[in-house]
N, CA and C atoms as a LAMMPS dump frame, in Angstrom:
ITEM: TIMESTEP
0
ITEM: NUMBER OF ATOMS
240
ITEM: BOX BOUNDS ff ff ff
-5.0000000000000000e+02 5.0000000000000000e+02
-5.0000000000000000e+02 5.0000000000000000e+02
-5.0000000000000000e+02 5.0000000000000000e+02
ITEM: ATOMS id mol type element x y z
1 1 1 N 0.192 22.872 15.957
2 1 2 C -0.483 21.498 15.959
3 1 3 C 0.333 20.43 15.384
4 2 1 N 0.427 19.505 16.134
5 2 2 C 1.269 18.144 15.791
6 2 3 C 0.374 17.459 14.74
7 3 1 N 1.056 17.009 13.684
8 3 2 C 0.438 16.273 12.603
9 3 3 C 1.12 14.893 12.374
10 4 1 N 0.297 13.933 12.283
11 4 2 C 0.783 12.643 12.072
12 4 3 C 0.538 12.229 10.599
13 5 1 N 1.416 11.29 10.077
14 5 2 C 1.277 10.903 8.672
15 5 3 C 1.221 9.4 8.562
16 6 1 N 0.572 8.825 7.557
17 6 2 C 0.478 7.442 7.245
18 6 3 C 1.315 7.202 6.077
19 7 1 N 2.323 6.285 6.059
20 7 2 C 3.11 5.947 4.915
21 7 3 C 2.398 4.965 4.003
22 8 1 N 1.866 3.912 4.395
23 8 2 C 1.274 2.969 3.731
24 8 3 C 0.016 2.405 4.332
25 9 1 N -0.999 2.131 3.543
26 9 2 C -2.209 1.452 3.893
27 9 3 C -2.997 0.841 2.681
28 10 1 N -3.617 -0.187 3.095
29 10 2 C -4.45 -0.948 2
30 10 3 C -5.643 -1.189 2.585
31 11 1 N -6.714 -0.803 1.741
32 11 2 C -8.126 -1.152 2.098
33 11 3 C -8.762 -2.095 0.965
34 12 1 N -9.329 -3.208 1.401
35 12 2 C -9.777 -4.008 0.396
36 12 3 C -11.123 -4.649 0.7
37 13 1 N -11.731 -5.273 -0.185
38 13 2 C -12.882 -6.098 0.104
39 13 3 C -12.897 -7.382 -0.97
40 14 1 N -13.153 -8.426 -0.464
41 14 2 C -12.909 -9.77 -1.194
42 14 3 C -14.204 -9.854 -2.257
43 15 1 N -15.456 -9.436 -1.822
44 15 2 C -16.595 -9.693 -2.495
45 15 3 C -17.196 -8.548 -3.356
46 16 1 N -17.576 -7.471 -2.717
47 16 2 C -18.291 -6.493 -3.478
48 16 3 C -17.69 -5.075 -3.379
49 17 1 N -17.936 -4.268 -4.415
50 17 2 C -17.478 -2.942 -4.481
51 17 3 C -18.072 -2.153 -3.137
52 18 1 N -19.383 -2.361 -2.905
53 18 2 C -19.871 -1.494 -1.811
54 18 3 C -19.419 -1.879 -0.534
55 19 1 N -18.81 -3.107 -0.309
56 19 2 C -18.102 -3.441 0.918
57 19 3 C -16.7 -2.612 1.026
58 20 1 N -16.138 -2.639 -0.24
59 20 2 C -14.912 -1.78 -0.277
60 20 3 C -15.176 -0.328 0.112
61 21 1 N -16.266 0.163 -0.492
62 21 2 C -16.496 1.628 -0.219
63 21 3 C -16.922 1.931 1.32
64 22 1 N -17.536 0.823 2.092
65 22 2 C -17.861 0.919 3.448
66 22 3 C -16.644 0.729 4.269
67 23 1 N -15.639 -0.003 3.899
68 23 2 C -14.311 -0.053 4.606
69 23 3 C -13.591 1.181 4.391
70 24 1 N -13.534 1.791 3.063
71 24 2 C -12.932 3.083 2.864
72 24 3 C -13.423 4.242 3.799
73 25 1 N -14.843 4.29 3.776
74 25 2 C -15.485 5.209 4.743
75 25 3 C -15.039 5.198 6.103
76 26 1 N -15.121 3.953 6.641
77 26 2 C -14.603 3.584 8.004
78 26 3 C -13.171 4.23 8.224
79 27 1 N -12.255 3.974 7.224
80 27 2 C -10.935 4.244 7.382
81 27 3 C -10.737 5.851 7.356
82 28 1 N -11.369 6.552 6.456
83 28 2 C -11.303 7.949 6.247
84 28 3 C -11.841 8.685 7.518
85 29 1 N -12.888 8.067 7.979
86 29 2 C -13.539 8.517 9.361
87 29 3 C -12.606 8.524 10.516
88 30 1 N -11.834 7.361 10.589
89 30 2 C -10.689 7.303 11.568
90 30 3 C -9.676 8.269 11.418
91 31 1 N -9.193 8.461 9.994
92 31 2 C -8.183 9.484 9.79
93 31 3 C -8.615 10.883 10.189
94 32 1 N -9.805 11.03 10
95 32 2 C -10.396 12.488 10.283
96 32 3 C -10.439 12.811 11.856
97 33 1 N -10.857 11.689 12.586
98 33 2 C -10.936 11.676 14.001
99 33 3 C -9.655 11.836 14.649
100 34 1 N -8.59 11.284 14.118
101 34 2 C -7.256 11.172 14.514
102 34 3 C -6.366 12.226 14.123
103 35 1 N -6.936 13.063 13.163
104 35 2 C -6.227 14.21 12.493
105 35 3 C -4.896 13.683 11.699
106 36 1 N -5.285 12.535 11.066
107 36 2 C -4.178 11.958 10.257
108 36 3 C -4.151 12.596 8.719
109 37 1 N -3.121 12.804 8.127
110 37 2 C -3.024 13.353 6.881
111 37 3 C -2.518 12.368 5.805
112 38 1 N -3.281 12.309 4.729
113 38 2 C -2.974 11.325 3.627
114 38 3 C -2.182 12.132 2.6
115 39 1 N -1.009 11.577 2.171
116 39 2 C -0.208 12.345 1.243
117 39 3 C -0.812 12.265 -0.148
118 40 1 N -0.092 12.919 -1.228
119 40 2 C -0.64 13.082 -2.395
120 40 3 C -0.41 11.743 -3.244
121 41 1 N 0.174 10.792 -2.944
122 41 2 C 0.368 9.555 -3.568
123 41 3 C -0.848 8.56 -3.44
124 42 1 N -1.837 8.929 -2.777
125 42 2 C -3.027 8.106 -2.58
126 42 3 C -3.688 7.79 -3.822
127 43 1 N -4.048 6.471 -4.072
128 43 2 C -4.712 5.973 -5.196
129 43 3 C -5.859 5.084 -4.607
130 44 1 N -6.966 5.209 -5.214
131 44 2 C -8.194 4.422 -4.73
132 44 3 C -8.66 3.371 -5.8
133 45 1 N -9.04 2.139 -5.292
134 45 2 C -9.8 1.255 -6.131
135 45 3 C -8.89 0.852 -7.33
136 46 1 N -7.784 0.284 -6.966
137 46 2 C -6.882 -0.26 -8
138 46 3 C -7.13 -1.788 -8.191
139 47 1 N -6.662 -2.187 -9.234
140 47 2 C -6.775 -3.711 -9.554
141 47 3 C -5.614 -4.485 -8.963
142 48 1 N -4.568 -3.852 -8.577
143 48 2 C -3.322 -4.333 -7.85
144 48 3 C -2.745 -3.354 -6.961
145 49 1 N -1.968 -3.719 -5.984
146 49 2 C -1.315 -2.845 -5.215
147 49 3 C 0.134 -3.447 -4.909
148 50 1 N 1.174 -2.575 -4.643
149 50 2 C 2.44 -2.977 -4.346
150 50 3 C 2.76 -2.647 -2.905
151 51 1 N 2.94 -3.677 -2.088
152 51 2 C 3.069 -3.334 -0.674
153 51 3 C 4.261 -4.239 -0.196
154 52 1 N 5.256 -3.626 0.351
155 52 2 C 6.536 -4.303 1.004
156 52 3 C 7.195 -5.148 0
157 53 1 N 7.272 -4.77 -1.158
158 53 2 C 7.947 -5.577 -2.425
159 53 3 C 7.054 -6.643 -2.991
160 54 1 N 5.773 -6.723 -2.579
161 54 2 C 5.058 -7.685 -3.129
162 54 3 C 3.936 -7.054 -4.061
163 55 1 N 3.473 -7.628 -5.134
164 55 2 C 2.27 -7.198 -5.923
165 55 3 C 1.194 -7.985 -5.619
166 56 1 N 0.076 -7.264 -5.104
167 56 2 C -1.116 -7.883 -4.554
168 56 3 C -2.139 -7.725 -5.573
169 57 1 N -2.616 -8.889 -6.13
170 57 2 C -3.822 -8.928 -7.073
171 57 3 C -4.984 -9.406 -6.333
172 58 1 N -6.167 -9.505 -6.837
173 58 2 C -7.376 -9.992 -6.151
174 58 3 C -7.308 -11.43 -5.806
175 59 1 N -6.473 -12.171 -6.735
176 59 2 C -6.497 -13.679 -6.566
177 59 3 C -5.095 -14.264 -6.3
178 60 1 N -4.007 -13.333 -6.197
179 60 2 C -2.841 -13.876 -6.01
180 60 3 C -1.711 -12.806 -5.594
181 61 1 N -0.689 -13.244 -4.985
182 61 2 C 0.391 -12.387 -4.56
183 61 3 C 1.636 -12.823 -5.249
184 62 1 N 2.478 -11.77 -5.832
185 62 2 C 3.756 -12.119 -6.379
186 62 3 C 4.749 -11.1 -5.9
187 63 1 N 5.97 -11.704 -5.932
188 63 2 C 7.184 -10.853 -5.68
189 63 3 C 7.259 -9.72 -6.748
190 64 1 N 7.563 -8.444 -6.281
191 64 2 C 7.616 -7.378 -7.259
192 64 3 C 9.037 -7.699 -8.163
193 65 1 N 8.939 -7.914 -9.494
194 65 2 C 9.973 -8.337 -10.308
195 65 3 C 10.991 -7.187 -10.346
196 66 1 N 10.596 -5.84 -10.259
197 66 2 C 11.439 -4.861 -10.19
198 66 3 C 12.476 -4.759 -9.092
199 67 1 N 11.983 -5.275 -7.906
200 67 2 C 12.86 -5.475 -6.672
201 67 3 C 13.775 -6.714 -6.914
202 68 1 N 13.366 -7.734 -7.601
203 68 2 C 14.341 -8.824 -7.778
204 68 3 C 15.429 -8.388 -8.78
205 69 1 N 15.028 -7.67 -9.923
206 69 2 C 16.028 -7.203 -10.84
207 69 3 C 17.017 -6.259 -10.161
208 70 1 N 16.561 -5.485 -9.263
209 70 2 C 17.426 -4.402 -8.628
210 70 3 C 18.419 -5.113 -7.651
211 71 1 N 17.979 -6.049 -6.882
212 71 2 C 18.843 -6.807 -6.024
213 71 3 C 19.809 -7.636 -6.786
214 72 1 N 19.484 -8.339 -7.856
215 72 2 C 20.387 -9.034 -8.791
216 72 3 C 21.304 -8.106 -9.506
217 73 1 N 21.219 -6.988 -9.722
218 73 2 C 22.09 -6.141 -10.371
219 73 3 C 23.077 -5.517 -9.323
220 74 1 N 22.953 -5.666 -7.981
221 74 2 C 23.858 -5.07 -7.052
222 74 3 C 25.263 -5.892 -7.046
223 75 1 N 26.309 -5.091 -6.935
224 75 2 C 27.524 -5.761 -6.639
225 75 3 C 27.602 -6.548 -5.381
226 76 1 N 28.308 -7.595 -5.309
227 76 2 C 28.392 -8.357 -4.162
228 76 3 C 29.162 -7.489 -3.019
229 77 1 N 28.922 -7.726 -1.769
230 77 2 C 29.506 -6.911 -0.856
231 77 3 C 30.989 -7.238 -0.688
232 78 1 N 31.76 -6.268 -0.297
233 78 2 C 33.16 -6.437 -0.081
234 78 3 C 33.576 -5.993 1.382
235 79 1 N 34.733 -6.649 1.74
236 79 2 C 35.195 -6.133 2.936
237 79 3 C 36.602 -5.246 2.692
238 80 1 N 36.535 -4.09 2.848
239 80 2 C 37.657 -3.168 2.644
240 80 3 C 38.211 -2.568 3.918
């Protein structure tokens, strides 16, 4: 049987926790119907999330400082 995997996903609700749970239930139902597998790194109902190098909070989005520090520490490219 062929299996598909999801790398990253985000489920949120702006207003109420029960809206979040309803959205999560819809998502998990789709995963089950499509035979998608969630890996072990799954975390639910966090106060923040890191997606594509950005830290997402309920009221703001910031660039992930770890990514900035990593890029700043790289040596400049050379032509050899």
